[in-house]
Backbone as JSON Lines, residues from 0, in Angstrom:
{"i":0,"aa":"M","n":[-14.22,-19.74,18.79],"ca":[-12.85,-19.38,18.48],"c":[-12.86,-18.02,17.77]}
{"i":1,"aa":"A","n":[-12.47,-16.99,18.47],"ca":[-12.46,-15.64,17.93],"c":[-11.04,-15.25,17.51]}
{"i":2,"aa":"I","n":[-10.98,-14.42,16.51],"ca":[-9.69,-13.91,16.06],"c":[-9.42,-12.63,16.83]}
{"i":3,"aa":"E","n":[-8.31,-12.6,17.57],"ca":[-8.0,-11.45,18.41],"c":[-6.53,-11.08,18.3]}
{"i":4,"aa":"G","n":[-6.21,-9.87,18.71],"ca":[-4.83,-9.43,18.87],"c":[-3.98,-9.53,17.62]}
{"i":5,"aa":"A","n":[-2.87,-10.24,17.74],"ca":[-1.88,-10.34,16.66],"c":[-2.45,-11.02,15.43]}
{"i":6,"aa":"D","n":[-3.34,-11.98,15.63],"ca":[-3.94,-12.66,14.48],"c":[-4.82,-11.71,13.67]}
{"i":7,"aa":"L","n":[-5.53,-10.84,14.35],"ca":[-6.37,-9.86,13.67],"c":[-5.53,-8.87,12.88]}
{"i":8,"aa":"V","n":[-4.42,-8.42,13.46],"ca":[-3.52,-7.5,12.77],"c":[-2.91,-8.18,11.55]}
{"i":9,"aa":"R","n":[-2.5,-9.43,11.7],"ca":[-1.91,-10.18,10.57],"c":[-2.94,-10.36,9.44]}
{"i":10,"aa":"A","n":[-4.16,-10.69,9.8],"ca":[-5.21,-10.86,8.79],"c":[-5.49,-9.54,8.06]}
{"i":11,"aa":"A","n":[-5.52,-8.44,8.81],"ca":[-5.75,-7.14,8.18],"c":[-4.59,-6.76,7.27]}
{"i":12,"aa":"A","n":[-3.36,-7.08,7.68],"ca":[-2.19,-6.77,6.86],"c":[-2.22,-7.56,5.56]}
{"i":13,"aa":"L","n":[-2.6,-8.83,5.62],"ca":[-2.67,-9.64,4.41],"c":[-3.79,-9.18,3.48]}
{"i":14,"aa":"M","n":[-4.91,-8.79,4.07],"ca":[-6.0,-8.25,3.24],"c":[-5.58,-6.93,2.59]}
{"i":15,"aa":"G","n":[-4.88,-6.1,3.34],"ca":[-4.39,-4.84,2.79],"c":[-3.37,-5.07,1.68]}
{"i":16,"aa":"A","n":[-2.52,-6.08,1.84],"ca":[-1.54,-6.39,0.8],"c":[-2.24,-6.85,-0.48]}
{"i":17,"aa":"G","n":[-3.26,-7.66,-0.34],"ca":[-4.02,-8.1,-1.51],"c":[-4.72,-6.95,-2.2]}
{"i":18,"aa":"L","n":[-5.32,-6.07,-1.43],"ca":[-5.99,-4.91,-2.01],"c":[-4.99,-3.96,-2.67]}
{"i":19,"aa":"A","n":[-3.83,-3.78,-2.03],"ca":[-2.82,-2.88,-2.6],"c":[-2.37,-3.38,-3.97]}
{"i":20,"aa":"M","n":[-2.12,-4.67,-4.08],"ca":[-1.68,-5.19,-5.38],"c":[-2.82,-5.24,-6.38]}
{"i":21,"aa":"G","n":[-4.0,-5.61,-5.91],"ca":[-5.13,-5.69,-6.83],"c":[-5.5,-4.35,-7.43]}
{"i":22,"aa":"L","n":[-5.63,-3.36,-6.58],"ca":[-6.0,-2.03,-7.07],"c":[-4.81,-1.3,-7.68]}
{"i":23,"aa":"G","n":[-3.61,-1.58,-7.18],"ca":[-2.42,-0.92,-7.7],"c":[-2.0,-1.4,-9.07]}
{"i":24,"aa":"A","n":[-2.48,-2.55,-9.49],"ca":[-2.11,-3.09,-10.8],"c":[-3.1,-2.68,-11.89]}
{"i":25,"aa":"I","n":[-4.26,-2.22,-11.52],"ca":[-5.27,-1.85,-12.52],"c":[-4.83,-0.62,-13.32]}
{"i":26,"aa":"G","n":[-4.39,0.41,-12.63],"ca":[-3.99,1.66,-13.29],"c":[-2.88,1.48,-14.3]}
{"i":27,"aa":"P","n":[-1.75,0.87,-13.91],"ca":[-0.68,0.68,-14.89],"c":[-1.09,-0.21,-16.06]}
{"i":28,"aa":"G","n":[-1.89,-1.22,-15.78],"ca":[-2.32,-2.11,-16.86],"c":[-3.15,-1.38,-17.91]}
{"i":29,"aa":"V","n":[-4.1,-0.6,-17.45],"ca":[-4.94,0.16,-18.37],"c":[-4.12,1.24,-19.08]}
{"i":30,"aa":"G","n":[-3.29,1.95,-18.32],"ca":[-2.49,3.03,-18.9],"c":[-1.51,2.54,-19.95]}
{"i":31,"aa":"E","n":[-0.83,1.43,-19.66],"ca":[0.14,0.91,-20.62],"c":[-0.55,0.36,-21.87]}
{"i":32,"aa":"G","n":[-1.69,-0.26,-21.7],"ca":[-2.44,-0.73,-22.86],"c":[-2.92,0.41,-23.74]}
{"i":33,"aa":"F","n":[-3.39,1.46,-23.1],"ca":[-3.83,2.64,-23.85],"c":[-2.67,3.27,-24.6]}
{"i":34,"aa":"A","n":[-1.51,3.39,-23.93],"ca":[-0.33,3.99,-24.58],"c":[0.14,3.15,-25.76]}
{"i":35,"aa":"A","n":[0.15,1.84,-25.59],"ca":[0.59,0.97,-26.68],"c":[-0.37,1.04,-27.87]}
{"i":36,"aa":"G","n":[-1.66,1.11,-27.59],"ca":[-2.64,1.22,-28.66],"c":[-2.49,2.52,-29.44]}
{"i":37,"aa":"K","n":[-2.31,3.61,-28.72],"ca":[-2.14,4.9,-29.4],"c":[-0.83,4.95,-30.17]}
{"i":38,"aa":"A","n":[0.22,4.31,-29.65],"ca":[1.49,4.27,-30.38],"c":[1.34,3.47,-31.68]}
{"i":39,"aa":"C","n":[0.6,2.37,-31.62],"ca":[0.37,1.6,-32.85],"c":[-0.41,2.41,-33.88]}
{"i":40,"aa":"E","n":[-1.4,3.15,-33.41],"ca":[-2.14,4.02,-34.33],"c":[-1.23,5.07,-34.96]}
{"i":41,"aa":"A","n":[-0.36,5.67,-34.14],"ca":[0.54,6.7,-34.65],"c":[1.55,6.13,-35.63]}
{"i":42,"aa":"I","n":[2.05,4.94,-35.36],"ca":[3.0,4.3,-36.29],"c":[2.3,3.94,-37.59]}
{"i":43,"aa":"G","n":[1.03,3.55,-37.5],"ca":[0.27,3.26,-38.71],"c":[0.07,4.5,-39.57]}
{"i":44,"aa":"R","n":[-0.06,5.66,-38.95],"ca":[-0.25,6.9,-39.69],"c":[1.07,7.44,-40.26]}
{"i":45,"aa":"N","n":[2.16,7.26,-39.5],"ca":[3.45,7.81,-39.91],"c":[4.56,6.79,-39.61]}
{"i":46,"aa":"P","n":[4.74,5.8,-40.49],"ca":[5.72,4.74,-40.23],"c":[7.16,5.22,-40.14]}
{"i":47,"aa":"K","n":[7.48,6.36,-40.73],"ca":[8.86,6.86,-40.69],"c":[9.29,7.22,-39.27]}
{"i":48,"aa":"E","n":[8.36,7.57,-38.42],"ca":[8.67,7.99,-37.05],"c":[8.52,6.84,-36.05]}
{"i":49,"aa":"A","n":[8.59,5.6,-36.52],"ca":[8.36,4.44,-35.64],"c":[9.36,4.39,-34.49]}
{"i":50,"aa":"G","n":[10.62,4.67,-34.77],"ca":[11.64,4.61,-33.72],"c":[11.39,5.62,-32.61]}
{"i":51,"aa":"L","n":[11.1,6.85,-32.97],"ca":[10.83,7.9,-31.99],"c":[9.56,7.58,-31.19]}
{"i":52,"aa":"L","n":[8.53,7.13,-31.89],"ca":[7.28,6.81,-31.21],"c":[7.45,5.64,-30.24]}
{"i":53,"aa":"T","n":[8.18,4.64,-30.66],"ca":[8.4,3.48,-29.79],"c":[9.19,3.87,-28.55]}
{"i":54,"aa":"R","n":[10.23,4.66,-28.73],"ca":[11.05,5.1,-27.6],"c":[10.21,5.93,-26.62]}
{"i":55,"aa":"T","n":[9.43,6.84,-27.15],"ca":[8.59,7.68,-26.3],"c":[7.54,6.84,-25.57]}
{"i":56,"aa":"M","n":[6.97,5.86,-26.26],"ca":[5.98,4.99,-25.65],"c":[6.59,4.2,-24.5]}
{"i":57,"aa":"L","n":[7.79,3.68,-24.7],"ca":[8.43,2.88,-23.66],"c":[8.78,3.72,-22.44]}
{"i":58,"aa":"V","n":[9.2,4.95,-22.63],"ca":[9.47,5.84,-21.49],"c":[8.18,6.12,-20.73]}
{"i":59,"aa":"G","n":[7.12,6.37,-21.46],"ca":[5.82,6.61,-20.82],"c":[5.33,5.4,-20.07]}
{"i":60,"aa":"Q","n":[5.53,4.22,-20.61],"ca":[5.11,3.0,-19.91],"c":[5.95,2.75,-18.67]}
{"i":61,"aa":"A","n":[7.22,3.08,-18.72],"ca":[8.08,2.93,-17.54],"c":[7.61,3.84,-16.41]}
{"i":62,"aa":"V","n":[7.24,5.06,-16.75],"ca":[6.73,5.99,-15.74],"c":[5.4,5.49,-15.2]}
{"i":63,"aa":"S","n":[4.56,4.97,-16.06],"ca":[3.27,4.45,-15.63],"c":[3.43,3.22,-14.73]}
{"i":64,"aa":"E","n":[4.41,2.41,-15.0],"ca":[4.62,1.19,-14.22],"c":[5.12,1.5,-12.82]}
{"i":65,"aa":"S","n":[5.64,2.69,-12.61],"ca":[6.17,3.02,-11.28],"c":[5.08,2.96,-10.21]}
{"i":66,"aa":"T","n":[3.85,3.28,-10.54],"ca":[2.77,3.18,-9.55],"c":[2.52,1.72,-9.18]}
{"i":67,"aa":"G","n":[2.64,0.82,-10.14],"ca":[2.51,-0.61,-9.84],"c":[3.63,-1.1,-8.94]}
{"i":68,"aa":"I","n":[4.82,-0.59,-9.15],"ca":[5.96,-0.97,-8.32],"c":[5.77,-0.43,-6.9]}
{"i":69,"aa":"Y","n":[5.24,0.78,-6.77],"ca":[4.97,1.32,-5.44],"c":[3.96,0.45,-4.7]}
{"i":70,"aa":"S","n":[2.93,0.0,-5.38],"ca":[1.94,-0.86,-4.72],"c":[2.56,-2.2,-4.34]}
{"i":71,"aa":"L","n":[3.49,-2.71,-5.14],"ca":[4.2,-3.94,-4.79],"c":[5.02,-3.74,-3.53]}
{"i":72,"aa":"V","n":[5.7,-2.61,-3.41],"ca":[6.5,-2.32,-2.22],"c":[5.61,-2.24,-0.99]}
{"i":73,"aa":"V","n":[4.47,-1.58,-1.11],"ca":[3.54,-1.48,0.02],"c":[3.03,-2.87,0.41]}
{"i":74,"aa":"A","n":[2.69,-3.69,-0.58],"ca":[2.2,-5.04,-0.29],"c":[3.27,-5.88,0.4]}
{"i":75,"aa":"L","n":[4.51,-5.8,-0.08],"ca":[5.59,-6.56,0.55],"c":[5.84,-6.08,1.98]}
{"i":76,"aa":"L","n":[5.76,-4.78,2.21],"ca":[5.93,-4.26,3.56],"c":[4.81,-4.78,4.48]}
{"i":77,"aa":"L","n":[3.6,-4.81,3.97],"ca":[2.49,-5.32,4.78],"c":[2.65,-6.81,5.08]}
{"i":78,"aa":"I","n":[3.16,-7.56,4.13],"ca":[3.3,-9.01,4.34],"c":[4.44,-9.33,5.3]}
{"i":79,"aa":"F","n":[5.59,-8.71,5.1],"ca":[6.77,-9.14,5.83],"c":[7.11,-8.3,7.05]}
{"i":80,"aa":"V","n":[6.62,-7.06,7.14],"ca":[7.0,-6.2,8.25],"c":[5.92,-6.18,9.33]}
{"i":81,"aa":"V","n":[4.68,-6.11,8.91],"ca":[3.59,-6.03,9.9],"c":[3.3,-7.38,10.48]}
């Protein structure tokens, strides 16, 4: 029983979707953790600027998360369109 034609394409699409989400989630996870850690250090050094630092950190994390959302879109396209 060999996998041929449409079944092979479907299997490749599902593997690609898994890889897209797996690799696409690593970058935002590491980046957001690093940003949060540095923001905590900065707030510890200068507590008066906590509001500004928190706001800036959240904007940076939102930008960083966009790559994870792009990988989610690619994975969903591979699952449902291909």
